[in-house]
Structures are given as C-alpha cells and as structure tokens.
N, C-alpha and C positions, 0 to 999 in steps of 0.2 A: 435344435436341430439347423445342421449347415447346410448351403444348397452349393455347393461348387463345380467347376467344371473338371473331366477325369482326368487322372495323371494321365500325360504321355506316355502310349506304348511303342514307342519308338527307339527305345533302346538309348544310346547314350546321346544320339542327338536331341533329345529332349530336354539336354541342360546347356546346349550351345547357345543357347539366347545370354547366358551369365558368362561372364570370365573373370568369375570372383574367385580368389583361392578354394576358397568353402569347398564351390560345386565341382571344381575340376578334384578335389581330392574325395568330394562324396562320390562321383562318378567312379572312380575307382573301387571303394568301399562298394558302392553297388552291383560290380560284376563278382566278388566273392558273395553279395547276401543271393545272388542268383543262378552262383555252382560256376562262372565260367574262368574264375583263375583261384589257382589255389593260392597263389602270394596274397593274392587283393582278399580273398576269404578269410585267411587268417588275420587280416588287419580289421576286419570286421566283425571277426570272432572277437580280439581283443579290445576293442573299443568298450561291448558290454561290457567289463570288466573296470574299465579306465577309472582314473580319478579325476572328481570335476578339477577346474581350476584352482578351488581352495582345497583341493587334496583329498575330498573326500570318495569312499568309494560308492558307484551309481547303485541304489539299490532299487529304481524301477523297473518296471517290468511292462512289455507292449503287449496290448489286447486290441479286438476289436469290437465295434458298436454294428448290430448288424443295419442300422439304417443308413444307407441305403447298400451297400455292397452285395450283403448277405440277407436281404429280406426274403429272396424267392428260396433260400436253403432252409432244407430241416434239420434238426439236428445231429443227424451223422455225419451230414452234408460239413455241417459249420466246424464238427470238431476233426474233421478227415482236412479241412484245407487249412483249419489254424496250426494242426501240427504239422501241416506238410511245410508252410510259410514261418515255422519258429514264430506264433503267436502264442503267449502263455496263458491268454483269458479272453473273455466274452461277456459284453455286455447284450442280452437278448434283449431286441426292441417288442412291445409287446404288440398284439394286431397284424404281425408278421404271419408271414408259411411256418416258421417253426412252433406256431400254436402251443406254445407255455402259457398259457391261461389259465386262469380260475376258475374253469367250468374242469379242470382237468380230475378225476379222479385221485383218491391216494394212492391207486395204486401204480396209476401213469406217472405222477408225482416224482412217486418212489424209482419208477424205471428212468424217468429223467437224470435225477440224481446221480443214480447208477452210471448213465454213460457218462457223464463226467467224471465219476469219481476212477473208470476204470479206464481212463484217458490223462492224458500229461496238459489237458484245457482245464483249465479253471473257470466255473461260471462264477464270475465275481459279481452279477446284477443281473436285475431287471429292469428295463428302459419304460418307464410309463410316460403319458403325456398329462397325467394328470396335473392341475394350477389349482392355484386357491387366491386370485385376484378377485373374482365376480363379486359384484354387489350385492346380487341375489343370494339371500342366506339359505336357501333349500338348496340349491346348486352348490355352493359351499359344502354342506352338511356333505350331500349327496358325494364329492370328491374326496372328501376325508375318510368316510367311510369306504368308497373304492377304494384308497390306498391301502387301507386296512386290511384287505382281502387279497392283494398284494403282497403286502409284507410277511405275512400269513403262507400265500405259495411261495416266494424266497427263501425264505425258513425250509419247507418242504422239500424243494429242488435242490437243496445246496448252495443256494447264494447267500451273498453277505449283505445285500441290499436291493433299494429300490432307487432309482434316479426319479426326482419329479422335477417340475419348474415353475418359474413366473411365465408367464405370456402376454404381460401389458400391462398399464395403468388405465382404468374406466377415467375419460376424461370427468365426468360428474362427481367424482368422489376426490377428495384432498390425496395428494400421492402420498402423505405421510400416514394417513387412516390405510393405502392399502397396504402400504409395505409392514405394518404393523399386524393387518388383520394374516396376510401370509406369513411373519414371523409367530404368530399365535398358533396358525395350521398347524406346522413345522415343529413346534413347541409341542402339544396334542401328538402329533406323529411319532416323535421321538423318543417319548415316553411309551408308545404302544410297541414300537420296535424295537427298544430293549428288552421287551418282554420275550423277544423272537429272537434274540443276537442278531440283529441287522441293525444294517445303519441307514438312513435317509438321505441321499445325496440329493443337494439342491443345483442344480444346470443352471450356470451364467446365461439368461435366457430371455428373450420376450424386449418389445418396443419398449424401452424406458428402463424398464426391470433391470436390462443386459450391462445397465453403468453399474459399473464396481461401486460408488458409495451406495447406493440403494441396497444393492448385496447386501454391503457392509452392516447395512440397518436392520436389515429382515434379520442377521446372523445375531445383530445384538439383542434384537426380539427371541427372537428361536435360540436362547444356550440351555444346549443340551449335549451331552457327550455324542450324541447316536444321531446329529445333525450334524452333518458336513456341506461345503462346496464342493460343484464338479467344474474345476476352468473348462469354461468350452471355446477358448481360441476363438474369441469374437477379433472386428478389427476395431471394436469401440471399445478394446480392452487400450489402446493406444488415446482414448479420449483423456477432457481433463487435463487432471496435472501429470499423465504419461504413463506407460506401460509401467515402469518401477513403484511409483507410489500404487498404482491399482493393484500390485501384484501384491506390495506389502501389505495392503490392506487387508488382506481375507488369508494371506497365506498359512497362518495358523488355522485356520478352518479347510484348507482345501483336502479332499481325500481322496478325487477321482480327476480324471484330465480328458478332457474330449480334445483330438486334436485333428483339423483339417489336412488337405494335400499338402506333403512339407515344402513342396516345390513353388509355392506361395512366397515370395519374396517379402512381399509388403507387411508381413508378421514376423517377427524377432522368436523366428522358432528356437535357437541356438542358445539365444539369453532366456528362454523359457525354461529350457532344459537345463539349465547351468543354475538358473535360481531355486528351482524345483529340487536339483541337488544339494545345492545348498542349504534349504530347508530340511535337508533328510528327509524329501519325498521318498517313500518306499511302497506304493500304490500303482495304479496302473494308468497308460499314458496309453487311451484307447483310439484308432483309424474310426474317424467319420468321414467316409467317402463313397464317391459315387459308383456306379454300379460299373463292371467292366466287362468285354468279351471273353478277357483275359485275366481272372482274378487272382490267382497263384501269383503271375508274374509282378501283379501290381502290388501285391502284396509283400514279394520279395525285394521289389522296388524301395518300400517305402519301410520296412524294416530297416535295409542299409542306410537310407539314410537317415531313420531314427537314431539309428547309431553313430553314424559319422558326424552329425551334430553333438555328440555328446564327447568327440575324440578332441 
C-alpha cells in the first residue's frame, strides 16, 4: 500500500508547477475527462485507443483500489462512482466498509457477484494484507489457510484473484531463507487458486522485500502459472540497476499494476505505461490514491492523465 498526498483539486492550476510539454498536453486532456470541452474530450477518448510508440494498440484497462479513496464506500457506491468516472474495474480491499469478507453467506456472495455482473464495472480482485515472511511457523500456516478462504470468496463473488504481499525481511533470518519461504507459500497457494479459477497477485511491497531482485527471487521459487506480480509503482523501482532493468526482471510475471498519484513527477509514469504496452500487458492499472471530498472529480482527472501519458 502507498501513502501519498491527495491530487490537487484546484483544476488546471494544479499543473502550474510544471512547464513540461507533457503536463501542458495532459491538462488539455483533463478538461475532456471532466466534460469541460468537447474537443479536448474527443482527444482524451482517442488516446484510449492510441498506439504505443512501438505501434501496439493499448489493451490496458483502468481500475480502482479501494484503499484509501473508497474505503468508506459500500458496493453500490463503488459501482456507481466507478461507472460515472469510467473506471472499468475495482480491487476491493478487505477490512473496509464494503464488507466483502469470508463471513458472507452463500446468498450474500451471490448478491455481490450479481451486482457487478449487472454493472459496467468488473470486480477484478480482492486485496488482502496476508504475508508470508514471518519466522513463526504457526502464524505462517495460519496466513496461508486464511488466504485460501479468500480465494474461495473471490471465486464466489466473481473476482479473478487475490492480492497478497510480502511485508519485510526478519532480521534474525537469512534473506535468502525468507525469500524462499515466501515463494514456497505462494507456490502452494497458486495450486489452490488454480482449482478455483483464481490468480495470486503478489504486490511489490515491504521494507526490503519491495526490491525487485528480491521479488524476482520469490517468483523464481513460486513457479506456478496462477502466481503473478502486482507492480506497485514504488519509488524503489528506480533503485539498483534502475527502472528499466528492474521492470525487465519481472515483466514476464506482471498481472496487475497499482499506481500512485500521477502528478508525482519523480516517477516515470509515461515510461511505465510504454513498457507495459510494449509487453502487451492487458490487465488493470489500479489507482491507489488518498481520500478526497470530491472523489469523482479526482477520478476523472486521474483517468485523463492516465490516457494522456499513453498518447
């Protein structure tokens, strides 16, 4: 999970700090995303189907992580707001107000599934906080079994996977041993998920574990087609050998993407989207952004920038 400042809500003035051509262009597209100009709106819409610099048609879709912007919304509100802002999918964070949890009855699970099936919004996954780095064998087994319960829940509500994470490297355990333990846990979960038509999405997360060489090592152990990487757009993606090498190290396993506020110029957003397109990524880019008193406005601006960065 990422904690970042909220996207400014002062309209185009929020872009005044930048004189780069990309942000001037993005501002014009943002007008269209907000319905403030017919010409700009058409430009933003055309960007969705634009080819990448390598000539590939973008197949990516935009979605929302309900941590934190939508943490207090129920399922109908999530669907309504995503549809209104043209967000195509959603990852429901567990423990939040939507209450899509393992305690749901079969009838309640069927109701959640039908709500999404009857809407233009896809329930692409459940976002859990389960991790597998603990040196406590009992806790490790407990987290693995709890994850299996959420895999079943994801199947029942019509989702396609569960997001999990590593969350650190215990100092009392050799790093390689911890990475192998996480990988073996994921390998077990991948086999279980396959039996329910689900993906296990490993978020690039945690102190130390968010380093891409460590994620690569985990994935080398967790060699199962139902286990993939959820790219998390951390600033540490630029560490070590740099963004390009880090991206290349896991690009064959990326199945979902979490994205922070797109006005953060220190992160190479345009390059990320270009590389995803070049890799023929056809999954969801999920906005993981802070709460706002005007969420629809923020979501529409977000979509406009996401489109602009691909144009």
